[in-house]
C-alpha positions in Angstrom: 0.2 0.1 0.1 1.4 3.4 -0.9 2.1 5.5 2.2 2.4 9.3 2.1 5.1 10.5 4.2 3.1 13.6 5.7 0.5 11.3 7.1 1.7 11.0 10.6 -1.2 9.8 12.6 -1.2 9.7 16.2 -4.3 9.0 18.2 -2.8 11.4 21.0 -2.8 14.3 18.8 -6.5 13.8 17.3 -8.7 16.8 17.8 -11.3 16.7 20.5 -14.5 14.6 19.4 -16.6 17.4 18.0 -19.8 15.5 18.5 -19.5 16.3 22.4 -19.4 20.1 21.3 -16.2 20.2 23.2 -14.1 23.5 22.3 -12.0 23.6 19.2 -8.4 23.6 19.0 -6.9 26.9 18.7 -7.0 28.4 15.2 -4.2 30.8 14.1 -6.0 31.4 10.4 -5.6 34.4 8.9 -8.2 33.8 6.1 -10.5 36.6 7.1 -13.3 35.2 4.9 -13.2 31.8 6.4 -13.0 32.8 9.8 -14.5 30.3 12.2 -17.0 32.7 13.6 -17.9 35.2 10.7 -20.2 38.3 11.7 -23.0 36.6 9.6 -26.3 36.7 11.4 -28.9 34.3 11.1 -31.9 35.8 8.9 -35.4 35.1 10.0 -38.1 34.6 7.4 -41.7 34.3 7.9 -43.4 30.8 6.4 -45.7 33.1 3.8 -42.4 34.8 2.6 -40.7 31.3 1.8 -44.3 29.8 0.7 -44.4 33.1 -1.9 -40.8 32.1 -2.9 -41.4 28.5 -4.0 -45.0 29.5 -5.2 -46.5 27.8 -2.4 -44.0 24.6 -2.5 -45.2 23.7 -6.0 -43.8 20.2 -7.6 -41.8 21.9 -10.3 -39.8 23.9 -7.6 -38.8 20.7 -5.8 -35.2 20.2 -6.2 -34.8 17.1 -4.1 -35.6 15.1 -1.1 -33.0 14.0 1.8 -32.9 12.8 5.3 -34.1 15.7 7.0 -36.7 16.8 4.3 -37.7 18.4 1.0 -35.5 21.2 -1.0 -37.3 23.4 -3.2 -35.8 26.5 -5.4 -37.2 29.6 -4.6 -36.8 33.3 -5.4 -37.3 35.9 -2.6 -39.6 38.4 -3.3 -37.8 41.3 -1.0 -34.4 40.6 -3.0 -35.0 38.7 -5.9 -32.4 36.1 -4.7 -32.5 32.6 -5.7 -32.3 30.2 -2.8 -32.5 26.7 -1.9 -35.1 26.2 0.8 -35.2 23.1 2.8 -38.4 22.0 4.5 -37.4 20.2 7.4 -39.4 17.0 9.0 -40.6 18.3 12.3 -40.8 14.7 13.7 -37.0 14.4 13.4 -36.0 17.7 15.2 -34.6 18.2 18.7 -35.6 21.2 21.0 -32.5 23.1 20.5 -33.4 23.9 16.6 -33.0 28.0 16.9 -29.8 27.4 18.9 -28.2 24.9 16.6 -29.3 26.8 13.5 -27.8 30.0 14.9 -24.4 28.5 15.1 -24.5 27.0 11.5 -25.1 30.4 10.2 -22.0 31.6 11.8 -19.9 29.1 9.8 -18.4 30.6 6.5 -16.0 29.3 4.0 -16.1 28.8 0.1 -16.6 25.3 0.1 -19.8 25.4 2.2 -23.0 26.0 0.8 -23.9 29.1 3.4 -27.1 29.0 5.5 -28.7 32.2 4.8 -31.4 32.0 7.5 -34.4 30.1 8.8 -38.0 29.8 9.2 -39.6 28.9 12.8 -43.4 30.3 12.3 -45.7 28.0 14.6 -44.6 24.3 14.1 -43.0 25.1 10.5 -39.1 24.7 10.2 -37.3 25.7 7.2 -34.0 26.4 6.5 -32.8 28.8 3.8 -29.6 28.4 1.7 -27.9 30.1 -1.1 -28.5 28.6 -4.3 -25.8 26.3 -6.3 -26.4 26.6 -9.8 -24.8 23.0 -11.0 -26.6 20.6 -8.9 -24.9 17.8 -6.9 -21.5 16.0 -7.7 -23.8 12.8 -8.1 -25.4 14.1 -11.2 -22.0 14.8 -12.8 -20.3 11.9 -11.7 -22.6 8.9 -10.9 -26.0 9.6 -12.6 -24.5 11.3 -15.9 -27.2 12.0 -18.4 -26.5 11.7 -22.3 -26.4 15.4 -22.8 -23.5 16.0 -20.1 -20.0 15.4 -20.7 -18.0 13.4 -17.8 -16.0 15.2 -15.4 -12.4 15.7 -16.5 -9.4 14.5 -14.6 -8.4 18.0 -13.3 -12.2 18.7 -12.4 -12.3 15.7 -10.3 -9.1 16.8 -8.6 -10.4 20.1 -8.0 -13.4 18.6 -6.3 -11.2 16.3 -3.9 -9.2 19.2 -2.9 -12.1 21.5 -2.3 -14.2 19.1 -0.5 -11.0 18.2 1.5 -10.6 22.1 2.1 -14.6 22.5 3.6 -14.1 19.2 5.7 -10.6 20.7 7.1 -12.4 23.9 8.1 -15.6 21.9 9.9 -13.0 20.0 11.9 -10.1 22.4 12.7 -11.6 26.1 12.3 -15.1 26.1 13.0 -15.7 26.9 16.7 -17.2 24.4 18.0 -15.9 21.8 15.4 -18.4 20.0 13.3 -18.6 16.6 12.1 -20.2 16.1 9.0 -21.5 12.7 9.7 -23.1 12.2 6.1 -20.6 13.3 3.5 -21.6 11.8 0.2 -21.6 12.7 -3.7 -25.1 13.8 -3.5 -24.6 16.5 -0.5 -21.7 17.9 -2.4 -23.0 20.7 -4.7 -20.8 22.5 -7.8 -21.0 25.9 -8.7 -20.5 27.3 -12.4 -16.8 26.4 -12.2 -17.0 23.2 -10.4 -16.0 24.5 -7.1 -17.4 22.1 -4.7 -19.9 23.4 -1.8 -20.7 21.0 1.0 -24.3 21.2 1.9 -26.3 19.9 4.9 -23.3 20.2 7.0 -24.2 20.3 10.7 -27.8 19.1 10.2 -27.0 16.3 12.5 -27.1 18.6 15.3 -30.9 19.1 14.8 -31.8 15.8 14.7 -32.7 13.5 17.9 -30.0 12.8 20.1 -28.9 9.1 19.8 -30.0 8.8 16.5 -27.5 7.2 13.8 -26.7 9.2 10.8 -24.7 8.6 7.6 -25.1 6.4 4.7 -24.8 3.0 4.1 -21.2 2.3 2.3 -19.8 6.0 3.4 -19.9 5.5 7.2 -16.7 4.3 8.9 -16.5 0.9 10.5 -16.6 2.2 13.9 -19.8 4.3 13.5 -21.9 1.6 11.6 -21.1 -1.0 14.3 -21.1 1.0 17.6 -22.1 4.8 16.8 -18.5 5.6 17.9 -18.2 9.2 16.0 -14.9 11.4 15.8 -13.4 13.5 13.1 -11.9 10.4 11.7 -15.3 8.9 10.7 -15.4 11.8 8.3 -11.9 11.1 7.1 -13.3 7.4 6.0 -16.1 9.0 4.3 -13.7 11.3 2.4 -11.5 8.3 1.2 -15.1 6.5 -0.2 -15.5 9.9 -2.1 -12.1 10.1 -3.5 -12.7 6.3 -4.7 -15.7 7.2 -6.5 -14.0 10.4 -8.2 -11.2 8.3 -9.4 -13.8 5.3 -10.7 -16.9 6.8 -11.5 -18.7 4.1 -9.6 -20.9 4.0 -6.8 -20.1 3.0 -3.4 -22.9 0.3 -3.5 -24.0 -0.9 -7.1 -26.0 -4.1 -7.2 -25.9 -4.1 -10.9 -22.2 -4.9 -10.8 -20.8 -8.4 -10.3 -21.0 -9.8 -6.9 -17.3 -9.2 -6.1 -17.6 -5.7 -7.5 -20.6 -4.5 -5.6 -18.8 -2.9 -2.8 -16.2 -0.2 -4.1 -14.1 -0.2 -1.3 -13.9 -3.9 -1.0 -13.2 -4.3 -4.7 -10.4 -1.6 -4.5 -8.9 -2.7 -1.7 -6.5 -5.5 -3.3 -5.6 -2.8 -5.8 -4.1 -0.6 -3.4 -1.4 -3.0 -2.5 0.1 -2.7 -6.1 0.8 0.5 -7.8 0.9 -1.1 -11.2 -2.8 -1.8 -10.8 -3.8 1.8 -10.2 -4.8 2.3 -13.6 -7.5 -0.5 -13.4 -9.5 1.9 -11.0 -9.7 4.7 -13.5 -13.3 5.8 -14.9 -13.5 4.5 -18.4 -15.6 7.7 -19.2 -12.0 9.6 -19.1 -10.9 7.5 -22.0 -7.4 7.4 -20.6 -7.1 11.2 -20.1 -5.4 11.3 -16.7 -1.9 11.7 -15.0 -0.7 8.5 -13.6 1.4 10.4 -11.0 -1.4 12.5 -9.8 -3.6 8.8 -9.8 -0.9 7.3 -7.6 -1.1 10.1 -5.1 -4.9 10.1 -5.1 -5.2 6.3 -4.5 -2.8 6.5 -1.8 -4.9 9.5 -0.1 -7.6 7.0 -0.5 -5.9 4.0 1.0 -4.9 6.0 4.1 -8.2 7.4 4.7 -9.8 4.0 4.4 -7.7 2.6 7.2 -10.0 0.0 9.4 -8.7 1.7 12.7 -9.5 5.2 13.0 -6.4 6.3 15.0 -4.2 5.8 11.8 -6.2 7.6 9.4 -4.8 11.0 8.8 -6.4 14.2 9.9 -7.9 16.4 6.9 -5.1 19.1 7.6 -2.6 16.6 6.2 -4.9 15.2 3.4 -5.6 18.9 2.2 -1.6 19.2 2.4 -1.1 16.3 0.1 -3.9 17.3 -2.5 -2.4 20.7 -2.8 0.4 19.7 -4.6 -1.8 18.1 -7.2 -3.4 21.5 -7.8 -0.3 23.6 -8.4 0.6 21.9 -12.0 -0.9 23.0 -15.3 -4.7 22.2 -15.4 -7.2 22.1 -18.1 -10.5 23.7 -17.7 -13.5 21.6 -16.1 -15.9 20.4 -19.1 -18.7 22.6 -20.0 -22.2 21.2 -18.8 -25.7 22.1 -18.8 
């Protein structure tokens, strides 16, 4: 298995478990636009405002549906801003909704889909996000329609790097730290230049305490088996995402032969032999990839997918490694609808 020299994991140096809501590690970042606590204040909306924005939640405004509720595209009458409005399942929420939402509104990073505000009229609970135009990574990688070109190799590297930066911010710069819990292709949105934006981050804080989150195949072994959750659980999910970007395959796909249905199990034997790495490449790339970059990406995935959470790298180390892949010549991402 390839091993990256910058990955020196030590369980004694792991950051505090964010799930417990403990204090964040010291943050000496000078990134003014990505401060752990920005000056963004949560905006409040009335239910009537959001009903008007979505034309009374008409089916043709529906963008999708997830574990916490339906998401609609809307236009705010007061400003004309296009937004995404998530109508939450009230039965899945805890009693600290307002407190947790106000915390989420303080999170600000260029790789997050920013939360603009919320509605808490009566028993209605809705979240208002900025609208990200190209939709989810899943639609561009795993559910590719005939009118879309496959993501280029450089676009995939850009998405991996940006997603890693978003996770690093949540783990190590947000105050308090945030564990994503449900990192997957459908929760990563793409803007016009294919910059990834993490959506639904922190929503696990709104759910009932003790309820397991996450998606089958993406969840770390220790979380799936015992509910044990740390930032290293997100690192595992990130490794799965890297594999999906390399292969163009879903983490679980029952249409594949039996020995290929579980992406991680299928790929693991190839991690031990660098000569086999090209077997992992998405055939839609038609051979248009950089072998040295592939070797680095597979090495990152292999380290993130370690069975033992303590030997997985921190996202800071992962992002530093991926940064070397973004400094060379790059081609433009493919045009898309």
